[in-house]
LUMLUMKOL-929920 format. One record per residue (C-alpha): residue number from 0; z negated, x, y negated. Coordinates in steps of 0.2 Angstrom, whole numbers, plus 5000, padded with zeros to 4 digits. Last residue first. Layout:
// residues N
<atom num="NUM" Z="Z" X="X" Y="Y"/>
...
This chain:
// residues 119
<atom num="118" Z="4696" X="5080" Y="4516"/>
<atom num="117" Z="4689" X="5071" Y="4502"/>
<atom num="116" Z="4698" X="5068" Y="4485"/>
<atom num="115" Z="4686" X="5067" Y="4472"/>
<atom num="114" Z="4689" X="5061" Y="4452"/>
<atom num="113" Z="4690" X="5065" Y="4434"/>
<atom num="112" Z="4688" X="5081" Y="4432"/>
<atom num="111" Z="4689" X="5093" Y="4419"/>
<atom num="110" Z="4673" X="5093" Y="4413"/>
<atom num="109" Z="4674" X="5112" Y="4418"/>
<atom num="108" Z="4690" X="5115" Y="4428"/>
<atom num="107" Z="4697" X="5127" Y="4422"/>
<atom num="106" Z="4685" X="5138" Y="4410"/>
<atom num="105" Z="4669" X="5139" Y="4427"/>
<atom num="104" Z="4666" X="5128" Y="4440"/>
<atom num="103" Z="4647" X="5134" Y="4436"/>
<atom num="102" Z="4632" X="5134" Y="4449"/>
<atom num="101" Z="4645" X="5130" Y="4464"/>
<atom num="100" Z="4632" X="5128" Y="4481"/>
<atom num="99" Z="4645" X="5128" Y="4497"/>
<atom num="98" Z="4643" X="5121" Y="4514"/>
<atom num="97" Z="4661" X="5113" Y="4514"/>
<atom num="96" Z="4674" X="5122" Y="4503"/>
<atom num="95" Z="4673" X="5114" Y="4485"/>
<atom num="94" Z="4690" X="5115" Y="4479"/>
<atom num="93" Z="4695" X="5117" Y="4459"/>
<atom num="92" Z="4706" X="5108" Y="4446"/>
<atom num="91" Z="4717" X="5097" Y="4458"/>
<atom num="90" Z="4729" X="5092" Y="4445"/>
<atom num="89" Z="4737" X="5071" Y="4444"/>
<atom num="88" Z="4756" X="5071" Y="4440"/>
<atom num="87" Z="4764" X="5077" Y="4426"/>
<atom num="86" Z="4775" X="5058" Y="4420"/>
<atom num="85" Z="4763" X="5052" Y="4405"/>
<atom num="84" Z="4745" X="5059" Y="4405"/>
<atom num="83" Z="4736" X="5071" Y="4418"/>
<atom num="82" Z="4721" X="5065" Y="4426"/>
<atom num="81" Z="4708" X="5079" Y="4435"/>
<atom num="80" Z="4707" X="5080" Y="4450"/>
<atom num="79" Z="4692" X="5090" Y="4461"/>
<atom num="78" Z="4693" X="5093" Y="4478"/>
<atom num="77" Z="4681" X="5089" Y="4490"/>
<atom num="76" Z="4682" X="5099" Y="4507"/>
<atom num="75" Z="4673" X="5094" Y="4523"/>
<atom num="74" Z="4656" X="5099" Y="4534"/>
<atom num="73" Z="4641" X="5091" Y="4521"/>
<atom num="72" Z="4631" X="5101" Y="4508"/>
<atom num="71" Z="4642" X="5100" Y="4495"/>
<atom num="70" Z="4633" X="5106" Y="4477"/>
<atom num="69" Z="4640" X="5104" Y="4464"/>
<atom num="68" Z="4644" X="5112" Y="4446"/>
<atom num="67" Z="4649" X="5108" Y="4428"/>
<atom num="66" Z="4655" X="5088" Y="4430"/>
<atom num="65" Z="4657" X="5079" Y="4416"/>
<atom num="64" Z="4677" X="5075" Y="4410"/>
<atom num="63" Z="4678" X="5056" Y="4419"/>
<atom num="62" Z="4659" X="5048" Y="4427"/>
<atom num="61" Z="4667" X="5051" Y="4447"/>
<atom num="60" Z="4676" X="5040" Y="4458"/>
<atom num="59" Z="4677" X="5046" Y="4473"/>
<atom num="58" Z="4692" X="5044" Y="4484"/>
<atom num="57" Z="4691" X="5042" Y="4504"/>
<atom num="56" Z="4700" X="5053" Y="4516"/>
<atom num="55" Z="4688" X="5066" Y="4525"/>
<atom num="54" Z="4672" X="5054" Y="4520"/>
<atom num="53" Z="4658" X="5049" Y="4505"/>
<atom num="52" Z="4642" X="5053" Y="4508"/>
<atom num="51" Z="4641" X="5054" Y="4489"/>
<atom num="50" Z="4627" X="5059" Y="4474"/>
<atom num="49" Z="4636" X="5059" Y="4457"/>
<atom num="48" Z="4628" X="5063" Y="4440"/>
<atom num="47" Z="4613" X="5071" Y="4445"/>
<atom num="46" Z="4609" X="5081" Y="4427"/>
<atom num="45" Z="4605" X="5098" Y="4431"/>
<atom num="44" Z="4614" X="5107" Y="4446"/>
<atom num="43" Z="4614" X="5124" Y="4438"/>
<atom num="42" Z="4626" X="5119" Y="4426"/>
<atom num="41" Z="4627" X="5104" Y="4417"/>
<atom num="40" Z="4631" X="5086" Y="4421"/>
<atom num="39" Z="4629" X="5086" Y="4440"/>
<atom num="38" Z="4639" X="5083" Y="4453"/>
<atom num="37" Z="4630" X="5082" Y="4475"/>
<atom num="36" Z="4639" X="5080" Y="4489"/>
<atom num="35" Z="4626" X="5073" Y="4504"/>
<atom num="34" Z="4624" X="5078" Y="4521"/>
<atom num="33" Z="4606" X="5087" Y="4516"/>
<atom num="32" Z="4600" X="5080" Y="4501"/>
<atom num="31" Z="4604" X="5087" Y="4483"/>
<atom num="30" Z="4590" X="5089" Y="4473"/>
<atom num="29" Z="4591" X="5094" Y="4453"/>
<atom num="28" Z="4586" X="5110" Y="4447"/>
<atom num="27" Z="4570" X="5113" Y="4441"/>
<atom num="26" Z="4563" X="5113" Y="4422"/>
<atom num="25" Z="4552" X="5127" Y="4420"/>
<atom num="24" Z="4536" X="5124" Y="4418"/>
<atom num="23" Z="4527" X="5128" Y="4402"/>
<atom num="22" Z="4527" X="5146" Y="4393"/>
<atom num="21" Z="4512" X="5159" Y="4400"/>
<atom num="20" Z="4499" X="5162" Y="4385"/>
<atom num="19" Z="4501" X="5181" Y="4378"/>
<atom num="18" Z="4514" X="5176" Y="4361"/>
<atom num="17" Z="4497" X="5164" Y="4359"/>
<atom num="16" Z="4486" X="5183" Y="4355"/>
<atom num="15" Z="4472" X="5180" Y="4363"/>
<atom num="14" Z="4457" X="5182" Y="4350"/>
<atom num="13" Z="4447" X="5168" Y="4353"/>
<atom num="12" Z="4450" X="5158" Y="4338"/>
<atom num="11" Z="4468" X="5164" Y="4338"/>
<atom num="10" Z="4469" X="5156" Y="4360"/>
<atom num="9" Z="4459" X="5142" Y="4355"/>
<atom num="8" Z="4471" X="5138" Y="4340"/>
<atom num="7" Z="4488" X="5143" Y="4348"/>
<atom num="6" Z="4482" X="5129" Y="4363"/>
<atom num="5" Z="4476" X="5115" Y="4351"/>
<atom num="4" Z="4496" X="5117" Y="4341"/>
<atom num="3" Z="4504" X="5117" Y="4360"/>
<atom num="2" Z="4491" X="5101" Y="4366"/>
<atom num="1" Z="4495" X="5092" Y="4348"/>
<atom num="0" Z="4512" X="5092" Y="4351"/>
């Protein structure tokens, strides 16, 4: 807070409008290493909650109802699955194709993925 206050005060003293001062750096997206699948709690790859190299046939648990974006830097498909209650079978709500990044899974899958099936 002091740094911002000093910047605005100095700008006012030397006659530079505070609105023209550069903003702080934007938050960079979390990274995902080559040959990994990463899931994020927020859109545009922020708040990593999963980083995995699971192979085909695996079931990978993730924090329930938290996934909003993902990067699949692997050569297999990852299906986001929602656990449904009662006699209803679990439901595939999103498919992440190999070598894709999805900045926002949209309203049908957002905060609904409970685990991933790897194919």
